[in-house]
Structure formats: C-alpha cells, structure tokens
C-alpha positions as CSV (number, residue, x, y, z in Angstrom):
1,M,-20.5,-45.6,-40.8
2,P,-19.4,-47.2,-43.7
3,S,-17.4,-49.6,-41.7
4,L,-20.6,-50.4,-39.8
5,S,-22.5,-51.2,-42.6
6,K,-19.8,-53.5,-43.9
7,N,-19.6,-55.2,-40.5
8,V,-23.8,-55.4,-40.2
9,C,-23.7,-56.9,-44.3
10,Q,-21.0,-59.3,-43.4
11,A,-23.1,-60.5,-40.2
12,D,-26.0,-60.8,-42.3
13,S,-24.6,-62.9,-44.8
14,A,-22.8,-65.1,-41.4
15,C,-26.8,-65.4,-40.3
16,D,-24.5,-66.2,-36.6
17,P,-26.3,-63.5,-34.0
18,S,-23.2,-64.7,-31.7
19,S,-20.5,-63.5,-34.3
20,S,-17.7,-62.4,-33.0
21,F,-17.8,-59.5,-35.8
22,I,-19.2,-57.2,-32.9
23,D,-15.7,-57.6,-30.8
24,N,-13.4,-56.6,-33.7
25,L,-15.9,-52.8,-33.5
26,P,-13.5,-50.3,-32.1
27,F,-16.6,-48.1,-30.7
28,P,-18.8,-49.3,-27.9
29,A,-21.5,-51.5,-29.4
30,F,-24.0,-54.9,-28.3
31,L,-26.2,-56.7,-29.6
32,C,-30.0,-57.4,-28.4
33,S,-32.4,-59.9,-29.4
34,E,-36.2,-60.0,-29.7
35,G,-36.8,-60.8,-26.4
36,L,-34.3,-58.2,-24.9
37,E,-31.7,-60.2,-24.3
38,I,-27.9,-59.1,-24.9
39,I,-26.5,-61.6,-27.6
40,S,-23.4,-60.0,-27.4
41,I,-21.5,-56.8,-26.2
42,N,-18.0,-55.8,-27.1
43,P,-15.5,-55.0,-24.6
44,A,-15.5,-51.0,-25.6
45,M,-19.0,-51.0,-24.5
46,I,-18.2,-53.2,-21.2
47,N,-15.6,-50.4,-20.6
48,L,-17.7,-47.4,-21.2
49,L,-20.8,-49.2,-18.8
50,G,-17.7,-49.7,-16.0
51,V,-18.3,-53.1,-15.2
52,N,-15.9,-54.8,-14.1
53,T,-14.6,-57.5,-15.7
54,R,-13.0,-59.8,-12.8
55,G,-16.2,-58.9,-10.9
56,D,-19.8,-61.3,-11.0
57,V,-21.7,-58.5,-12.7
58,R,-22.4,-59.9,-15.9
59,I,-24.8,-57.8,-18.6
60,T,-27.7,-60.0,-19.8
61,S,-30.6,-57.8,-20.7
62,L,-31.0,-54.5,-21.8
63,C,-32.5,-53.7,-19.0
64,Q,-29.4,-53.8,-17.5
65,V,-28.0,-51.4,-19.7
66,E,-31.1,-49.0,-19.5
67,S,-30.3,-48.9,-15.4
68,I,-26.8,-47.6,-16.3
69,L,-27.3,-45.2,-18.6
70,G,-30.8,-44.1,-16.7
71,D,-32.7,-43.6,-20.8
72,R,-34.8,-46.5,-22.2
73,L,-33.6,-47.5,-25.3
74,D,-36.4,-48.3,-27.4
75,P,-35.6,-51.0,-29.6
76,Y,-38.8,-50.7,-32.4
77,P,-38.1,-47.1,-34.1
78,E,-40.7,-45.9,-36.2
79,Q,-40.5,-47.2,-39.9
80,S,-36.7,-46.9,-40.4
81,S,-33.8,-48.8,-40.5
82,I,-31.7,-47.1,-38.3
83,R,-32.7,-44.7,-35.4
84,Q,-30.8,-41.9,-34.1
85,G,-31.0,-41.7,-30.1
86,S,-31.0,-38.2,-28.6
87,H,-27.5,-37.3,-26.7
88,I,-27.7,-39.1,-23.5
89,S,-25.1,-38.3,-20.0
90,F,-24.9,-40.4,-17.3
91,T,-22.2,-42.2,-14.3
92,N,-21.1,-45.5,-15.2
93,L,-20.3,-48.1,-12.3
94,R,-16.9,-46.8,-12.1
95,G,-18.4,-43.0,-11.3
96,E,-17.3,-41.1,-14.6
97,M,-19.5,-39.2,-16.2
98,R,-19.9,-40.1,-20.2
99,Y,-21.8,-38.1,-22.9
100,C,-22.8,-40.7,-25.7
101,T,-24.9,-40.9,-29.0
102,V,-27.0,-43.6,-29.3
103,S,-28.2,-45.5,-32.3
104,V,-30.0,-48.5,-32.9
105,M,-30.2,-50.5,-36.6
106,P,-32.7,-53.6,-36.9
107,V,-31.0,-56.4,-39.1
108,E,-32.7,-59.5,-40.3
109,V,-31.0,-62.7,-39.5
110,K,-31.8,-66.3,-41.0
111,T,-32.9,-66.7,-37.0
112,G,-35.0,-64.0,-37.1
113,K,-34.6,-60.1,-36.1
114,I,-31.6,-58.6,-33.7
115,F,-30.8,-55.3,-33.1
116,I,-27.4,-53.7,-32.9
117,Y,-26.9,-50.8,-30.6
118,V,-23.8,-48.4,-31.0
119,L,-22.7,-45.7,-28.7
120,Q,-21.0,-43.0,-29.7
121,D,-18.5,-41.8,-26.8
122,E,-18.3,-38.3,-27.0
123,S,-17.1,-37.8,-23.5
124,R,-13.9,-36.5,-24.3
125,T,-15.3,-33.9,-26.7
126,Y,-17.6,-32.8,-24.6
127,M,-15.3,-32.4,-21.8
128,L,-13.2,-30.1,-24.0
129,G,-15.7,-28.3,-25.3
130,E,-17.0,-27.8,-21.7
131,R,-13.1,-27.0,-20.6
132,L,-13.0,-24.8,-23.8
133,A,-15.9,-22.6,-22.6
134,R,-14.7,-22.6,-18.7
135,K,-11.5,-20.8,-19.7
136,N,-13.3,-18.4,-22.0
137,S,-15.1,-17.4,-19.4
138,E,-12.0,-17.2,-17.0
139,L,-10.2,-15.4,-19.7
140,S,-13.4,-12.8,-19.8
141,I,-14.0,-12.7,-16.1
142,F,-10.2,-12.1,-15.9
143,S,-10.0,-9.4,-18.5
144,Q,-13.1,-7.7,-17.7
145,V,-11.7,-7.4,-14.3
146,V,-8.1,-6.2,-15.8
147,S,-10.1,-3.5,-17.6
148,A,-12.3,-2.3,-14.5
149,L,-8.7,-1.9,-12.5
150,G,-7.1,-0.4,-15.4
151,S,-7.6,3.4,-14.1
152,I,-8.5,3.2,-11.1
153,L,-5.7,3.5,-7.5
154,N,-7.8,3.8,-4.8
155,F,-6.5,1.2,-2.3
156,D,-9.8,0.2,-0.9
157,E,-11.6,-0.2,-4.1
158,I,-9.4,-2.4,-6.3
159,L,-10.3,-4.7,-3.2
160,Q,-13.8,-4.6,-3.8
161,I,-13.5,-4.9,-7.3
162,I,-11.8,-7.9,-6.7
163,L,-13.7,-9.5,-4.3
164,I,-17.1,-8.7,-6.3
165,A,-15.2,-10.1,-9.1
166,I,-15.2,-13.4,-6.8
167,T,-18.4,-13.6,-5.3
168,A,-20.6,-12.3,-8.0
169,R,-22.6,-15.2,-10.0
170,E,-20.9,-14.0,-13.6
171,G,-17.5,-14.1,-12.1
172,L,-16.2,-16.8,-9.4
173,G,-19.1,-17.6,-8.2
174,F,-18.4,-17.9,-4.5
175,N,-20.6,-17.0,-1.3
176,R,-18.3,-15.1,0.6
177,A,-14.4,-14.1,0.5
178,F,-12.3,-12.3,3.2
179,L,-8.7,-10.8,2.4
180,F,-6.2,-10.8,5.2
181,L,-3.2,-8.1,5.3
182,Y,0.1,-10.1,6.3
183,N,1.6,-8.5,9.2
184,Q,5.1,-9.5,8.7
185,D,6.7,-8.0,12.2
186,E,3.7,-10.0,14.0
187,R,3.7,-13.0,11.8
188,Q,-0.1,-12.7,12.0
189,L,-2.5,-12.3,9.2
190,E,-4.6,-9.3,10.3
191,G,-8.3,-8.9,8.4
192,Y,-8.7,-5.9,6.1
193,T,-12.2,-6.6,4.4
194,G,-14.6,-9.1,3.1
195,I,-17.9,-9.0,1.3
196,G,-20.8,-11.6,1.3
197,P,-23.7,-12.2,3.6
198,S,-23.9,-13.1,7.1
199,S,-26.8,-15.4,7.0
200,P,-29.1,-17.3,4.6
201,E,-32.1,-14.7,4.8
202,E,-29.3,-11.3,4.0
203,A,-27.8,-13.9,1.1
204,G,-32.2,-14.4,-0.6
205,R,-32.4,-10.6,0.3
206,I,-29.1,-9.6,-1.7
207,W,-29.3,-12.7,-4.7
208,S,-33.2,-11.5,-5.4
209,S,-32.0,-7.8,-5.7
210,L,-29.4,-8.5,-8.4
211,P,-30.3,-9.0,-11.9
212,D,-30.8,-12.3,-14.4
213,E,-27.8,-13.8,-16.1
214,G,-26.7,-13.0,-19.1
215,R,-24.7,-9.4,-18.2
216,S,-21.7,-9.0,-17.9
217,L,-19.1,-8.7,-15.4
218,M,-18.6,-5.0,-15.5
219,E,-22.3,-4.4,-16.1
220,V,-23.0,-6.5,-12.8
221,L,-19.5,-5.1,-10.5
222,K,-21.7,-1.6,-10.1
223,T,-25.2,-3.2,-8.9
224,Y,-23.0,-5.3,-7.2
225,S,-21.1,-2.2,-5.0
226,A,-24.6,-0.7,-4.5
227,T,-26.3,-3.8,-3.0
228,M,-23.9,-5.2,-1.1
229,N,-22.2,-2.3,0.1
230,D,-23.9,-2.6,3.9
231,S,-23.5,-6.1,3.5
232,A,-20.2,-5.8,2.9
233,E,-19.6,-3.1,5.5
234,N,-20.8,-5.7,8.7
235,V,-19.0,-8.2,7.4
236,S,-15.6,-6.0,7.0
237,N,-16.5,-4.2,10.7
238,R,-16.3,-8.1,12.4
239,L,-12.9,-9.0,9.9
240,K,-11.0,-6.2,11.1
241,N,-10.7,-7.6,14.3
242,L,-9.8,-11.5,13.3
243,K,-6.3,-11.6,14.0
244,I,-4.8,-14.9,13.2
245,P,-1.4,-15.8,14.5
246,L,1.4,-17.9,12.5
247,S,3.8,-18.3,14.8
248,H,2.9,-22.6,15.1
249,E,5.2,-23.9,12.4
250,H,2.2,-26.6,11.3
251,H,-0.6,-23.9,10.9
252,I,-2.3,-24.9,8.1
253,L,-2.2,-20.8,7.1
254,G,1.3,-20.9,7.7
255,E,2.1,-23.3,4.8
256,V,-0.5,-21.1,2.3
257,V,1.8,-17.8,3.4
258,F,5.6,-19.0,3.6
259,Q,5.3,-21.9,1.6
260,K,3.1,-19.8,-1.0
261,N,1.0,-23.0,-2.1
262,P,-3.0,-22.4,-2.6
263,R,-4.7,-24.4,-0.1
264,I,-8.2,-26.0,0.0
265,I,-8.8,-26.0,4.0
266,G,-11.7,-28.4,5.5
267,G,-13.8,-30.9,4.5
268,A,-12.4,-34.4,4.4
269,G,-9.7,-34.1,2.7
270,C,-8.5,-31.0,5.6
271,S,-5.0,-32.5,6.8
272,C,-5.3,-29.9,9.8
273,G,-8.2,-31.6,11.4
274,S,-9.7,-29.5,14.0
275,E,-6.4,-28.1,15.6
276,C,-6.2,-24.7,13.7
277,G,-9.7,-23.5,13.9
278,I,-9.8,-21.5,11.4
279,C,-13.1,-23.2,9.6
280,T,-14.6,-22.4,13.3
281,T,-13.8,-19.1,13.3
282,L,-14.9,-18.8,9.8
283,G,-18.5,-20.5,10.5
284,V,-17.6,-23.2,7.6
285,E,-16.7,-26.6,7.0
286,Q,-14.6,-26.2,4.0
287,F,-12.7,-22.4,2.2
288,A,-10.0,-21.7,0.0
289,A,-7.2,-20.3,1.2
290,V,-5.0,-18.8,-2.1
291,P,-1.6,-16.2,-1.0
292,M,-1.3,-12.8,-2.4
293,I,2.0,-12.7,-4.0
294,A,4.2,-10.1,-5.2
295,G,7.7,-10.7,-6.2
296,K,9.1,-12.9,-3.3
297,N,7.0,-11.2,-0.8
298,V,3.6,-12.6,0.3
299,L,1.3,-9.6,1.1
300,G,-1.9,-11.6,2.3
301,V,-4.2,-14.1,2.1
302,I,-7.3,-14.3,0.2
303,T,-10.3,-16.8,1.3
304,A,-13.3,-17.4,-0.3
305,D,-16.2,-20.6,0.6
306,N,-19.6,-21.2,0.0
307,F,-20.5,-20.3,3.4
308,I,-24.4,-20.6,2.0
309,T,-25.1,-23.2,-1.0
310,G,-22.7,-25.3,0.7
311,R,-20.9,-26.2,-2.8
312,T,-17.7,-28.3,-2.5
313,I,-14.8,-26.2,-3.4
314,R,-12.7,-28.1,-5.9
315,H,-9.3,-27.2,-7.2
316,R,-10.3,-25.7,-10.3
317,D,-12.0,-23.0,-8.3
318,L,-8.8,-22.9,-6.3
319,S,-6.8,-22.4,-9.9
320,Q,-9.2,-19.6,-10.4
321,L,-9.0,-17.7,-7.3
322,Q,-5.2,-18.2,-7.7
323,V,-5.7,-15.6,-10.5
324,F,-7.7,-13.0,-9.0
325,A,-5.1,-13.2,-5.8
326,N,-2.4,-12.6,-8.1
327,Q,-3.7,-9.8,-9.7
328,A,-5.2,-8.0,-6.6
329,A,-1.4,-8.3,-5.5
330,I,-0.6,-6.4,-8.6
331,A,-2.6,-3.4,-7.7
332,I,-2.0,-3.7,-4.2
333,E,2.1,-3.2,-5.0
334,R,1.0,-0.8,-7.8
335,T,-1.7,1.3,-5.7
336,R,1.4,1.4,-2.7
337,L,4.0,2.8,-5.4
338,Y,1.6,5.2,-6.5
339,Q,0.9,6.3,-2.8
340,S,4.7,6.1,-2.1
341,L,4.9,8.4,-4.9
342,S,2.3,10.7,-4.4
343,D,3.6,11.2,-0.7
344,Y,7.3,11.5,-1.9
345,L,5.9,14.6,-4.2
346,K,4.1,15.5,-1.8
347,K,7.3,16.0,0.4
348,L,9.4,16.9,-2.1
349,E,7.0,20.0,-2.3
350,K,6.7,20.9,0.6
351,A,10.5,20.5,0.5
352,N,10.5,23.3,-2.3
353,V,8.4,25.4,-0.6
354,N,10.4,25.2,2.9
355,L,13.7,25.7,0.6
356,R,11.9,28.7,-0.8
357,N,10.9,30.5,2.5
358,A,14.7,29.2,3.7
359,Q,16.1,31.2,1.1
360,E,14.0,34.2,1.7
361,E,14.8,34.4,5.8
362,L,18.4,33.7,4.6
363,L,18.4,37.0,2.3
364,K,16.4,38.4,5.3
365,I,19.0,37.0,7.5
366,E,22.0,38.2,5.1
367,R,20.7,41.4,4.9
368,V,21.0,42.2,8.7
369,T,24.4,41.1,9.2
370,L,25.7,43.1,5.9
371,W,23.6,46.2,7.2
372,S,24.5,45.9,11.1
373,E,28.4,45.2,9.4
374,L,28.0,48.4,7.0
375,T,27.1,50.8,9.6
376,S,30.1,49.1,12.1
377,D,32.2,50.6,9.2
378,I,30.5,53.9,8.9
379,A,30.7,54.4,12.7
380,H,34.3,53.9,12.7
381,E,35.5,55.1,9.5
382,L,33.0,58.8,10.1
383,R,32.8,59.0,14.4
384,N,36.5,59.2,15.1
385,P,37.6,62.4,12.1
386,T,34.3,64.0,12.9
387,S,34.7,64.2,16.6
388,I,37.9,65.4,16.0
389,I,36.7,68.2,13.5
390,G,34.4,69.2,16.4
391,G,36.7,69.1,18.8
392,F,39.0,71.7,16.9
393,A,35.9,73.6,15.9
394,A,34.9,74.1,19.5
395,L,38.6,75.1,20.8
396,I,38.4,78.4,17.9
397,I,35.2,78.9,19.0
398,K,36.9,79.7,22.4
399,S,39.5,81.4,21.2
400,P,39.6,85.3,22.7
401,D,41.2,86.7,19.7
402,L,38.9,85.5,16.8
403,P,37.4,87.9,14.5
404,D,33.3,87.1,14.4
405,N,33.1,86.3,11.0
406,I,35.5,83.1,11.3
407,R,33.8,82.5,14.9
408,E,30.9,82.1,12.9
409,Q,32.1,79.8,10.8
410,A,33.7,77.6,13.3
411,R,30.2,77.8,14.8
412,I,28.7,76.3,11.7
413,I,31.2,73.3,11.2
414,Y,30.9,72.6,15.6
415,D,26.6,72.7,15.0
416,E,27.3,70.3,11.6
417,C,29.7,67.9,13.2
418,T,27.0,67.2,16.3
419,R,23.9,66.9,13.7
420,L,26.6,64.1,12.0
421,E,26.8,62.1,15.2
422,S,23.4,62.2,15.8
423,A,23.1,60.8,12.7
424,L,25.6,57.9,13.1
425,N,24.0,57.2,16.5
426,T,20.2,57.3,14.6
427,V,22.0,54.8,11.9
428,L,23.7,52.4,14.6
429,D,20.1,52.6,16.8
430,F,18.5,48.9,16.1
431,S,15.0,50.8,17.0
432,K,15.9,52.4,13.6
433,S,17.8,49.7,11.6
434,F,14.2,47.2,12.0
435,A,10.5,48.1,11.1
436,Q,8.8,45.4,12.7
437,D,7.0,45.4,15.5
438,K,7.8,43.3,18.9
439,A,5.6,40.2,18.6
440,E,5.2,36.4,20.7
441,F,7.4,33.8,19.0
442,D,8.6,30.6,20.5
443,I,12.3,29.8,20.9
444,Y,12.0,26.3,20.0
445,E,10.6,27.0,16.3
446,V,12.4,29.7,15.7
447,V,15.7,28.0,16.8
448,C,14.5,24.5,14.5
449,E,13.6,27.0,11.5
450,I,17.0,28.7,11.3
451,K,18.4,25.2,11.7
452,E,16.1,24.3,8.3
453,I,17.8,27.6,7.1
454,F,21.5,26.6,8.3
455,L,21.8,22.9,7.1
456,A,20.6,24.2,3.8
457,K,23.4,25.4,3.4
458,E,26.2,23.9,5.4
459,V,24.7,20.2,4.5
460,N,27.6,18.6,6.3
461,R,26.5,20.0,9.9
462,Q,25.3,18.1,12.6
463,I,23.2,19.6,14.7
464,R,21.1,18.4,17.0
465,V,17.6,20.2,18.7
466,H,16.2,18.4,22.1
467,K,13.0,19.9,23.7
468,P,12.3,17.7,26.6
469,D,8.9,16.6,27.6
470,D,9.0,18.9,30.4
471,A,10.1,22.2,29.3
472,G,6.5,24.0,29.6
473,E,6.0,26.9,27.1
474,L,9.3,28.5,25.7
475,V,7.7,31.5,24.4
476,A,9.6,35.5,24.8
477,E,8.4,38.4,23.4
478,G,10.8,40.3,20.8
479,R,10.8,41.4,16.8
480,V,11.3,37.8,15.0
481,D,13.8,39.2,12.5
482,Q,16.3,40.0,14.8
483,I,16.0,37.0,16.9
484,K,16.4,35.0,13.6
485,F,19.6,36.9,13.0
486,A,21.0,36.1,16.1
487,F,20.6,32.6,16.0
488,Y,21.5,32.1,12.8
489,T,25.4,34.2,14.1
490,I,25.6,31.9,16.9
491,M,25.4,28.9,14.5
492,S,27.5,30.7,12.2
493,M,30.3,31.3,14.9
494,I,30.5,28.1,16.4
495,S,30.5,26.4,12.7
496,E,33.5,28.4,11.1
497,K,35.5,26.9,14.5
498,V,34.1,23.2,14.7
499,D,35.1,20.4,12.4
500,P,32.3,18.9,10.7
501,A,32.3,15.6,12.6
502,C,31.8,17.8,15.9
503,C,27.9,18.0,17.2
504,I,25.9,21.3,18.0
505,N,23.7,20.2,20.7
506,I,21.1,22.8,21.3
507,R,18.8,22.5,24.3
508,F,15.6,24.0,26.1
509,Y,14.7,25.1,29.5
510,S,11.9,26.9,31.1
511,A,12.8,27.9,35.2
512,D,12.6,31.2,36.8
513,N,10.3,32.9,34.9
514,N,12.9,32.9,31.7
515,V,13.4,30.4,29.1
516,K,17.0,29.6,27.7
517,A,18.1,27.8,24.7
518,V,21.5,26.5,25.5
519,F,24.3,25.7,22.5
520,E,26.8,23.2,23.4
521,I,29.3,21.7,21.4
522,E,30.7,17.9,21.7
523,S,34.2,17.6,21.0
524,S,37.3,16.8,22.3
525,N,39.8,18.1,20.2
526,F,40.0,21.6,21.4
527,S,39.2,23.5,24.0
528,E,35.3,25.5,23.9
529,T,36.6,27.9,26.9
530,D,39.3,29.3,24.9
531,Y,37.3,29.3,21.4
532,L,33.9,31.2,23.1
533,A,36.7,33.4,24.9
534,E,37.9,34.5,21.6
535,I,34.4,34.9,20.3
536,A,33.8,37.1,23.0
537,D,37.0,38.8,22.4
538,P,36.5,42.6,20.6
539,S,39.8,42.8,19.1
540,A,39.1,39.2,17.3
541,G,38.3,40.9,14.3
542,R,35.3,40.0,12.0
543,I,34.1,37.2,14.7
544,A,33.2,39.6,17.2
545,L,32.2,42.1,15.3
546,R,29.0,39.8,14.1
547,M,28.3,38.5,17.6
548,S,28.7,41.9,18.8
549,M,26.1,42.2,16.7
550,A,24.0,39.2,17.7
551,F,24.3,40.1,21.7
552,E,22.9,44.0,20.5
553,A,20.3,42.4,19.2
554,I,19.5,39.8,21.7
555,K,19.7,42.5,24.5
556,Y,17.5,44.8,22.3
557,N,14.8,42.8,22.4
558,G,15.2,42.1,26.6
559,G,17.3,39.0,26.2
560,N,20.6,38.0,27.3
561,L,23.3,36.6,25.5
562,G,26.3,34.6,28.3
563,I,28.8,31.8,28.7
564,D,28.3,29.0,30.9
565,S,29.7,25.4,31.7
566,S,27.3,22.0,32.1
567,A,27.0,19.4,34.2
568,E,29.8,17.5,32.7
569,G,32.4,21.2,32.0
570,R,31.8,22.1,28.8
571,A,31.5,25.5,28.0
572,R,28.3,26.2,26.3
573,I,26.6,29.6,24.8
574,Y,23.2,30.7,26.3
575,V,20.4,32.9,25.0
576,E,17.7,33.3,27.4
577,W,14.5,35.9,27.8
578,P,11.9,37.0,30.7
579,N,8.9,34.1,30.2
580,A,6.4,36.2,27.9
581,R,3.8,33.7,29.0
582,R,4.7,33.7,32.9
C-alpha cells in the first residue's frame, strides 16, 4: 500500500494527529488514540458504516465501530508494525451487507502513539464472485436438466424431472412445486402433478433419506425419484382435483397467464390481499408462479413454495424458476408433437392396412362382377344356338323315314345339346359361382366397409351412413362376398348417374323381424324415380345386367331388393333380409 505509507510518513512529519490527510484517502480509514478514542474518520469510512451524516449519530470511539462491524479490533498487534486483519462481514446502519478486510498500523507521533485503521471494501468483488458462482450453478443445473430430458419423450417423466430439479437441494431448493395446465376452453388452471412433502414430519423423513450434499443433480435425480415417489403421488392426487377459474379479470394468476408475467404471490408485497384465496388453497403465505410459454401460447403455470422452511422467495429465485418453466414448456410441446406424429403414423399405418384390405376386397368384388358379366355373355351367346341345334335334332329323330344310322347320330347331337344346356345352367347357378359358406354378418358393418372401399376409388363422392341408436341388431345371414358385391354394385350404379355434389344417404332399420338398408339420393336436378326405373329396366344394357346380378346375389342369400318412396316423396332403393337374431 504505497499511498498509505506515503501518507503515514506525511502524518509522522506533520506531527498533527488531527491532520486532514486521512480525509483524502480514497478508501475507508480512521485514526484512533491509545485511549481508543476516534481522532479522525474519513467520509469513505462514514459511508461504509452507513452513518447518516445529517443525523445525530457521531462516531467518537472504537467501541462504536466495533458494535457496527460485530468484531473486536485489537489495536495492539504482537511485534509487528502492521497487522493484517481477517476478512469480516457485517450489516451497516443502512442495512447493507458489506465484506471487508481490516488492517491496523501503529504510528509514533510527537504527542504519543496513534493507530491507523484501514478497511478494504471488497463487497462488490465478493458479490460479483457470489453472483458468478450462482450463475455457474444455474447453468450447471440447467445443463444437467437439459441433458436428462434429451432422450426422454414420456410426458409425465419429463414433468417429474422438471419438478425434481425445482425442489432438489442440488437444484433450486424449493420445498414444493406444482404444475397446472391451462384449459383454454374453460379458462381455468387445472392441477396436473406436484412434488413435495405435505407435512414437516414427512419432510423430515424424506430429507433424512436423501444423500449428502456434493453430488450432481444428475446423480440425485434417481434417488429423488425413488424417495419422493409416494409423496409425489399423494400430492398429485390432491392436486388433480384442484381447478382455479381465471374468469375474473383481476385474478392474480390470471395476470401470470394472460400477461405472461412471473409473480411472487403472498407475503407483505402481494397486491391481491386475501381476495384470490390462492395462498389459502395451497396452504402457504407466499409462493412463486411462473407461466410455461411456448411461442405465443401459455401452456400452464408452475408454482413453487417453501411450505416447510418458510424461506422468503426472492426475485432471483423467480428468474431461475422461469428458466425451468420455459424448459418444461419446450418439453411439453416436443412431447405433444412426438405424440401427434406417433398418432399420425399409427393412423397412416392403419390407413395403409385398410387400403390393402380395401384393394383385396375390391379385387374380389371386381372378380365377382367380371365373372357375372362373363357368364351372362356366355349364356346369351351359347344358349340360343344350342337350343336351336337341339330342337332340330329332336325333329330329325322323330322323322319316320330316317335311316337308323342317321337317327342315331341325331340322337347323339340332341343329347350333347342337352348336356351343354345343363352345363350352362351350372355355370350360371350362384351356388356354384361362390365357394364361401353362409355366415351371420352385420349389415351396418358391411355397408361401412364397402363405403370405404368405394370412396378409395371415388374420392369426390359424398356418402353418409346413418345408424340410429334404436336400430337394434342389424344381423342377417348369407355369403358375405356376394353381399359385398351387391352393395358395391348398388353404390356404383347410383354413382354413375348422380352428380358428385349430390349426397347418397344410407339408413338402417330393424322392424317386423327384418333388417333393412335404404339408399336415398339428395338431389333436385333429376327424377330419382325415372333413374331407378332405368336401372330396373331390362333393356338398359350393362347397368341392368349388373343390377340384375346384384339382385340375384341378394335373392340367392335370402334377401330382397326393391324400390319405394320416403316420407318426403323421394324414391329409394332398399335391401332387406330376415333378422338372423330374431
């Protein structure tokens, strides 16, 4: 301290203990006599002690300084001209925390011995170091939490890690933490999960079972998870029934949600008084509440309190808690996105399976349709000439003057024509066209399946399937492949004539021991009656042929196809079977 030595030398030469040199020192200092009376004290020392220069308090003795510093200042060091004092900390008269190093140096002057006390104010350095250590701790905690969350996609497990980090001694050190999700439709906060003891006894049991300090947050996460599992479950069960309406525009938690501002609620500085009742609900006098913000939306609120220790929550704690709330919001959004993507992939996989099944069913139906059309063409092309040949052969056989060998040849021709007609009848017989056995089937489920198959091909068509609650069981019996072919044919035939903007409504009824599916068209641009008549007209070509095959399939399986009118006068196609469960 060259400047101090220089000034001391000046003091020694001046031989004036009341010299003003002490006042010019840039650091806190004062002069003390052998009788421990203050000779001179500079403004920097007055400021350090927090003395009000305009007040009545005057520092006149060393005892007064000691009472403020809270330490004894021995002016008689052992065999040393300068004694370096230990680091001291004290609260000055203004309530400010100070950290200093005290040095004392005896000086001989003409009037005797005096003592020069010098205090090096290290408060700023200490506070900056403490702040740096705190920030390093915060970054370490945050880094460990992010690392712990990196590979976890389970929603509840993510929230548990966040809440443990908030309440763990190695984390933020709160006694309890609660997480509320915001229900935007109901405009209320709904308790979801929480962690922390519910009583001092439980807190003592939990804290005594936790490991000693010095371990990283990652090391204690597993221990906390196991130790606080029962406590967290109890707290969560109580919390899930808690709903906090935010409809009142002045509600204190409404400010947290709608203004996205973290708040310390309760205590002497709380602006809500006792009106909101949240402190009573949570059973504390003070708690911190921070919003979980994702983009422009608030997903919920995290609250934390010191229910057991009663430690006052500071604004520094609030900023730290907000960091964890932001991380929780990011984790929740990521989990929801993952869940949404997972659900979408499952739906896509299911849609692919349904599409493959629909393609297989469509292939079966098209095979049945092709087989039906092919057999009809064969019947038309072969049955008439076969009948003519057989007829002429019969006439020849009946001729009286016919030689025996010619008669025998005519009989062979007649027999072969008869066998060919029998074969044609066998081909056209539905009992031989399908190998599937009869079984019970639900008409509603079959129609829904055929609708999906049909819409996979006709994407612009509107088909609505209605099933009233009082329809009862819609179970019939038949060969399902043939029934599917019939329903697909009906949908196809109606769709060929109806504009895509027109909707096909399919309704179901169960009455008089019958189950019925009714196809109704919503349109005002054409006559349904004329169209349905065209379908039923045998001269309508391919349409009539396919409808005829559908009718045969339904009839062969014990059903009936017909045309009637709705209560509004709309013509309808209906298909009905006896109820298999009657």
